[in-house]
N, C-alpha and C positions, 0 to 999 in steps of 0.2 A: 727665711729660716736661719741663714748664717748670722743674722743680727740677734738671734734668740728672741724673736717676737712671733711666737707660733700663732697667736690669735689673728694677727694681721695677715699672716700667710693663709690661714684658713678662710678669712674673709675674701681674699683674692681668689682662692680656689672655688668659691661659690659660683663664679662666672665661667668656670672651665667645665669641660665634659667630665662627669663623675666616673665614667668608665675608661677614660684615657689613661694609658700607662703612666704618663707624666704626672697626672693628677693623683693617682693612687700612690705613686712613689713619694711625692711631696707630702701628702697627707700622713703617710707612715713615718716620714722623717720628723714631722711635727710631734706625733705621738711618742716616737722613740726618744727624741730629745727631751721631752718633758719627763718621761719615765726615768731615764738615766740620770738626769740632773737632780730631780726631786728624790729619787730612790724610794718612792712611796710603794710599799708592798701591796696596798689596797688597790692600786692601779694595775697590778701585774696581770691578773687573770683576765680582766676585760681587754687589756692591750693585746694579750696573746690570742684571744679569740678573734678580735678584730683583724689582727694580722693574718690569721689563717683564712678568713673570708676574703681578704685582699689577694692572697695567693691563689685562691680558687677563681676569683675574677680574672686574674692575669692568665691563668691556665686556659681559660675559655676565650680569651681575647682573640679577635680576628684582625687586630691592628698589625700592620706590616712593619718590617724593620727590626732592629736589635732592641728597641726600647722595652717592649714587654718582658722579654727574657732577662734583660739587664735589671729591670725594676724588681722582678721576682727574686733574682739573686741577692740584690741589696736588701730586700725585705727579709729574706731568709737569714741573711747575716745579722740584721737587727734582732731577729728572733733568737739567734744563737747567743748574741751578746747579752740580751736581757735574761735569758735562761741561766747562763753562767753567773751573772751578777746576783740573781735571786736564788742561787743554790741548787739549780737543776742542771748540773754539769753534764750528765749523760745525754739528755735531750739537746743541750746546747752543742755538744760535740757532734751529734748527728746532723744538726742543722748547719753547723760549720762545714761539714763534709759536703752536704748537698749544695750549699752556696758556692763552695770552691769549684765543684764539678760544673755547676751551671755557668760560672764565670769563665772557666776554661772553654766551654762549648761556645759561648758568645764570642770570645776572642778568636777562636778558631774559625767561626763562620763569618764574623765581621771584624777582620784584623785592623781596620782603620777606625773602629769605634772606640775612641780614647777613654770615655768614662769607665768602660769595662776593664781596660788596662790599668786604670788608676786603682780600682778596687781589687783586682786580681793581684796586682803588684804588692799592695799592702798585705794581702793574705800570704803571698809567697814569701815576703820578707819575714814576717813574724813567725810563720811556721818554720822557716829556715833558721831563725834565730833562737828557737827553743833550745834550752840547754840539754846536754846529753841525758839527764835524768828523765826527760819526757819522750825519749825515742820509742818507748813501748806504746805511748799514747798515739804517736803518729802511725806506728805499724797497725795498731788496732783500727784506726780510721782509714788506713790505706792512702795516706796523704804524704806527699814529699814536697817540701818547700825549698826555696833557693833564695838566699839574700841577693845574689847577683841578678837573677832573673827578676826579682821583685823591684830592685833599683832601676833596672832597664825599663820595665813597664811604667813605673811611677815617673821616671824621667821623660818618657814619651808624652804622658798625659800632662806633665808640668810644662813642657817646652812648646807644645803645639796648641793653638786655640781650640777650646771646647768649653761646654757649659760648666765643667767641673775643674777647669784649670786652676783657679785659686786654691781649691781644696787640695789638688795634687801638689801644687807648689809648697803649701804649708806642710803637708805630710812628709814630702821628700826632705825639706829643710830641717824639720824636727828630727827625723831619723838621722840625718847627717850630724846634727848637734848632739843627740843623745848617745849614739852608738859609734860614731867615728871622730868625736872630739873636734868637730868643725862648726863652731857656733856662729861664725861671721855671717854666713848666708841666711841662717834662721833669723838672726837679729835684723838683717837688712829686709828680708821678706816681711816679717811681722811689723816692723816699724813702718815700712811703706804702706802696708795694708791698713794699719790702724790710723795712720795719718790721712789716708784717702777716705776712710769711713770712720770718723770719730764717734759715730752713733752705733757702731758695730760692737756689741758686748762680747761676742765670741772672740773677735780679734784682740780686744782689750784683755780678756781673760788669758789668752795664749801669750800675750806680751808680758803680762804680770808673771805667769808661770815660767816663761823663758828667762826673764831677768832674775827671778828667784834662783833658778838652777845655776845661772851664771854668776851668782854671788853679787848681783847689782841691786842691793837693797833699796837705795834711794830711788832708783828708776822704777823699781817694782811698786814701791809705795806711792810714788807720784801717779802711776797709771791706775792704781787701785782707787786713789782719792778722786780722780777725775773720770772714773768710769761712767758710762751712761746709766741713769737711774730713773728715767721717765716711766710713766704708766705704760704698761703693755709689754715690758721686758720680763722674761722668765726669771724668777728669783734663782740666784746661784749661791747657795749658802757656803759652798767650798771657798769662795773668794775670801770670806771672813777667816776661814781656817788658815789660808795662805798668809793673810795679813797678820794673823796672830804670830806665826813663825817669824815674819819680818820684824815685828815689834820686839819679839824675844831677842833677836840678833842685836838689836839696838839697846837692849837693857831696859826697855820701857815695859815693865812687868804688869802694871795695872792695866795699861792699854791692851797688852797681849791677852790678859785674862778676859777682859771685856769682849774682845773680838772672838775668842774661842767660845765663850758662853753664848754669844749671838749665833755662832755657827751651830752649836748644839740645839739651840732653841728653834732654829728655822729648818734644820735638816731632819729628814725622815728615814734616812738609810741606816745601815748597820756598819758600813765601812768608815774608817777614820775616827770612830768614836773612842776607841782605846788610845789612839794617838792624841786626840784632843784632850782626854783626861790626863795623859802623861804630860802634855805641854802645860796644862793648867797646874799640875803638880810642880813643874819646873818654875813657872812664873811665881808661885807662892813661896816655894822653897828658897829660891834665889832672893826674893824680897824679904825673907826672914819671917814669914807668917807660917809657923810650924803647924798650927791647927788646921788652916786651910789646906796646906800641903798634904797632911795626912788624910783629910777628907777626899781630896782629889785622887790620891793614890789608891784609896779603896774603890773608887769608881772605875779604875782600870779593869779590875776583875769582872765587874758586872756589865760593862758596856760592850756592845757590838760583837764583832767576829774577828778572826785573825787571818782573813784571806789575803790582805795586803801586807807588805813587809813592814810598814810603819806600825801597824797594829800588832804584828807579831813581836816587834822589838819592844813595844810598850808592855805587852804581856810577859815577855821574858824578864824585863826589869822588875815587874811585880812579883813574879814567882821566885826569882833569884834571891830577893831580899838582901841584896848586896848594896850598901849605901853608895851613892854616887859621890865622886870627889868634886867639890865645889869649884876648884880652880880649873880642872880639866873640863868640866861641864860648861863653865863660862867661856873658856877658850874655844870649845867646839862651836858654840853658838856664834861667837865672833867670826870664826873662820867660815862658817856657813853663810854669814852675812857679807863676807868679803872684807872684813876688818882685820887684815892680816897683821899689821904692825901692832894693833891693840892686843891681838891674840898672843903674839910673842911676848909682849910686856906682861900679860896676865900669866903666861907660863913660867915666867921667872920666879913667881912665888911658889912654884911646885918643887918639892924636894923628893926625888925618887929614892926609894930604899927597899931593901930586901924583905921587910916585914909587910909591905903593902900587898894588896891583891894583885894577881897576875894581870887582871884586866887593866888596872891602872898603870902597871909597869909597861904594858903594851901601848896604851893610849897616849902616854906622854911623848915618846918619840914619833908616833904617828901624827899627832897634832902638830908637832914642830915641823914635820915634813910637809904637811898640807899648807901650813902658813908660809914656809919658805917657797914652796911651789907656787902659791898664789902671788908672791912677790917677784917671781922670776929668778930666784936664787937657786938654780937647779942643782948645783953641786951639793949644797947643804940639804936640799930636798932628797937627793939620792942617798946621802949618808944616813939620814934618819929613816927613810923607807927601808934601807938595808938593815938597820938595827932592829926595826920592828919585825921584819921577816925572820931574822936570825934568832931573836928572842922568843918568838911565838911557838915554834915547834908545831904541834898539832892542836893547839888551843882552839876551842870552838868560838872564837870571836872574829869579827869582821875586819879587824885592823890589818892583819897580815895579808889576807886575800886582796883587800883594797890597795895595800901598799904594793903588792906584786902587780896588780893591774896597772897602777900608775907608773911603776918602773917599766912595764912593758911598753906603755905609750911613749915614755921618754926615750927608750932605746929605739923604738920604731921611728921616732922623729929624727934621731941621730943616725939612722941608717944601719943600726946594729940589729939586723934582722934575726940572726940566730939567737942572740941574747933576749930579744923581745919575745921570741917564741918560747923560750924557757920560762920567762916570767908569766906570760899569759897562761901557759900550761900549769904553772904553779898555782895561779888563781883558781883554775878549774879543778885542780886536785885537792883543794882545801876541804877540810871537814865541814859539816853543816854549820851554818851561822845565820844570823838574822837576815842578811841581804844576799844569800847565796844565789837565788834565782836570777836577780838582776846582774849580779857580778859575773855569774857564769855565762849569761847571755852576751854580755859585752866582751868577755874574754873569748868566747867562741867566735864572734864576728871578727874580732881583732886578729885572731889566728888565721881565719879564712882570708883576711885581707893581705896577709903576708905571702900568700902563695902566688 
């Protein structure tokens, strides 16, 4: 299953006992993986019904040991994730609560069963990482998470041999990379796993995603172009959406347009459609094709949902009707791609002035700060982050909150704990903006790590 070859996994399962907890769990993993990657709404009802039957089988199981209860908790978690994804948030929240309580019970009864610690740790971490605005939700569910407890449980499952050790290692490394600014371990883990199993599409996908987040465009595109594509692999349309971003960073607009159109052609879900339309707009607009740009801009309104931050950003762009600045937009894409010197050269063509929109006045110093930060010129980065924060006031844009978050990280690295705390709190206290949920989650975790 980790190779994203569900039919091969099902063929192997035909030789296993159909009522064994391990068989039931792997079968559900296959269905869940297909549903979440394809995002096909037509599969949802059937998958939900089959999952409930599997839970009934496990409830009646006479099999000894922790596996039946663990399998039931994992399947319940699959149910929760699929329900939230397809817009059934209340049912999903209830199943999350049930899964969490089941995992706690398994760990309490079988403290050395590491797979349960892996999944419990994941739940503990992400519940603990929820920003303050979601506290009502946790109280409603009667759940309390802890990032520290989550990391401890994930660490145990990652360090000690068990059937789910690679999964635990990946999850722990990605959390360290995303929330604690420690990318080295994640890069080492995923590079090693992908090299050991070059036919593993999941490992390749994760390596592409990691390199993209770490602004390593060439490495990400190299992994994309050498990904396994033989018959039997699950189609992963989102790979093309990531590739489209990477090509935008390089200024290859026609190739970026082709990749995003391929994504939309193959993808059945509602998430990332607005983002894809926005990126199609950018590719056409930056290439000078005004007619195509206008056509793609109109598609933002009619496409998909706004549940993920990228889609919400695209929708806000459409609704604000405030034209983007070509220089700042090109610099943003270059910075996202890790082309920091090129971005600074691009920004030299920008002339800030009082008559321009506040958004552009804020974006200019912020982009300079990010470019200098990427080059390791930290004094210059601090200067322009500080300018962004001072100029922003309570403006509802993400530039100042992100600048505060980055200043917090820089102060934390320098041992300036009190100043880091001020900046992380400033990020949390910011007014609503496009990336507030993810920014608040990172700031909350960073604050907790200072104690």
